[in-house]
Residue, then its C-alpha position, 0 to 999 in steps of 0.5 A: m501484548r496485554f495492555k490497552i490504549l485509551v483514545a478519545f475521538v469525535s465523529i462529526p459531519l462538519m467542524l470549524g477548520m475542517p473541510n466543508a461540503g462542496t469545496a472542491s475547486a473549479a476545474e482549472p488545470p494546475p500549472g505543470d505538465i499534463s498530457s493531452n489524453v488526461e483531463f483534470v476534473t477537480n481538486v480538493p485542497e482541504l485534504r492536504a496531507a492526504i496519504s491513502i484513499a479507499f472506496i465503498k461504492d460512491s463513498m471515498f474515504v481519505s486518510t490524512v495526517h490530521g484525520v479520516y474523511s468521507y466524501d460522496v463522489s457520485d459526481p466526481a467533479t464535485p466531491k462532497l464532504l460527508s463526515a470527518l474523524p479528526m485524529y493525528i495519524w502516521e502513517n496508514e499508508d495503504m488504508t484497507v476496507d472491509v466492504k462486507r462489514q463496512l469497516i476501515y482499518v487504520s494502521r498507526d506506526p510506532r512513530g505515529f503518536t505525534s503529528p507531525a511524526t517525530p523520528g526520535s519519538v518512537f514507541p515499542y508498539g504501533a496500533v490498529h484503529i477499527i472504524d465503522v463506515s456503514d453510515p458514511s455521514a457519521i463515521t465512528p471509531v469502534n476499537v483500537f488495539p496495539v500491535p508490535a509493528g504498524h504502518t500498513t495493514t491489509c485485509i486477508n480472507d475477506c477481512k477475517f484477518i489483518w496483516t500489519a507491517g511496519p518499521v522497527a519500533s525499538t531495537s530492544t523489543q525485537p531479536a538482535d538478529w532481526g533487521g526489521r519487523p515481519i508481518f504480525a497478524n490478527d484474527v478480527s472475525d470479532p472486531m471487538n476482540p482481535i486475537e493475535c496470531p501466535e507467530p509472526i509471518d514472512t520471517k527470514r525474507n532477506d537472504g535468510k534474515t528476518d527484515y522489514v516488511h512494508d506492505v501486503q497486496v492480495d491478488a484476484n487469485g487470493v495470493a497475498w504478496v508481501s513486499g519489503a527489504g530484499g524482495v516480494r514473496g507470495y502466500w496462499t492464505q486459505g485452501k489446501h496447497r503443497n508447501p514447496a518449502t516442505g513438499k507436503m500438503q498443508v491447509a493455509t490460514g490467515c495465521k499460517p499461510v503457505p508459501y507460493a512463489g516470488g523471492g529476492t529482487p536483484t540490484s540490477a533492477t532495484p539497487s536498494r532492493f527495498m520493495h514497497n508494494s506489488w501486484r499481480n494481474p492474472s491476465v497479463r501474459v509473458d510468453g503467452v503464459k498468464n499468472e506469471v508476471l509480478f509488478g513491483t515498486e522499489e522505493n528509494t526517495v532520492t531524485d538521482c535517476k541512477t538510484s531513485g526507486r523504480f517500477a519493475t516487472y518480474d517473471l515468477r517462473g522459476s520461483h514456484n518450488g520454494e526457491g525464494f523460501v529455502d536456504t536463501n542465506k546460501t542461494h541468494f535467489r533472485m527473480k528474473v527481471l522483465d523490464t524497469w521504468t523511471p520518469e528519466g527522460a519521459k515526456g512531462a518529466s522534470g527529472c526523477d523521483s521514487a516510485h510509490y503506490f499504483t493501481d491497475r485499471g484491470d488491463g495492465v494500465l497503471a495509475y502510478a504515483f511518483y512523488g514530485q514527478g506526479t501521476r504516470f499512466i503506465d501500460a505494462s500489459d507487455p511486461r517486457h516493454i513498459e510504456q508511459i501513455g499519459y501523465f499528470r505532473p503539477d508543479d507542486a506535486n507530492t504524489w503518494a498514491a493514485y487510484w482507479h475508481d469508476g473510470f476516474v483516477y483519484v490522486a492522494d497528494f501530500t501537498r495538493g490534497v486530492d486531485v481527480 
């Protein structure tokens, strides 16, 4: 795609109508249900329409529909605004950070050129913005370039590459037999001169059909887990590995990854089969074996407990020999389900809502966003027996993501802003 997007930005420490330093509210718990082992610390209401959060040391970066903001959270009780970068953005649902070079990559999907996003207003492309946050008090845009998709973008191989995923921009700009967009990758070794990888990644993911990829998470072993329509599949992105689809040894790169494991998700566990995001904690065991448990979110944003999106744990055993990659149009391979969980009947719940983003404390204890059902603290260290161990559900919750950071949980809530 050989054209440029010209966008003007202003980077400011403070601005009229924008959040003011030290404006976090007093620590008065909001109306709702909060378990006794969860302590409300503070709320930053100025960050309403918060969607995603990332951290570099004591700096918190928050992406909202009206801009990107940096806060000093060295004292979690009093987050202090450092800088603001006003920009209409949709949706950047999972902001990714290059810690070494101190860059943020913001993903704009094809619906994201107006705010609020207009469903009928789509472009044939998305975009990725690169923002310099080396000085959190003066965050500065450095580049923006078009991508065929856009919605989420993820650092691969220490941010030498980014993988961008997202919804259909225009059916006229993709092959007729595609159900949605796969991964489009870029080499960003030089952030000012991104190089698009020759071929899309994670094609034929949904029983042999190229379909909508939503997001990517890279685990501690370097495996990139790609979630979307039909299931979750993992890839090696560096090193030399046996490709189970071909039986040959192959050097994995950010442009040409090597299949690892994973595959389709069964309707018995996830009725919509739309997998939103995933994670593998190598220390979590099944039958005493490490590295074989995959956590996954199904997103289906309805409040009907029978079909609302749920949290699921999967057994990767039986998927390491290409079962999720070879002839899936015929085999309809499905991973084994260990357990599922929704807020239905749980303490502190007023009903059901879809699962969304979660983070792992490191021991299989998850801070998990469930939209109107707030933040759920889930112990998945025994993947066959998922258990809720705490909850934070304000009456006005619209919780999109929850992040562990230095012993605290920072919650991105579209209605409330950021809760700590």
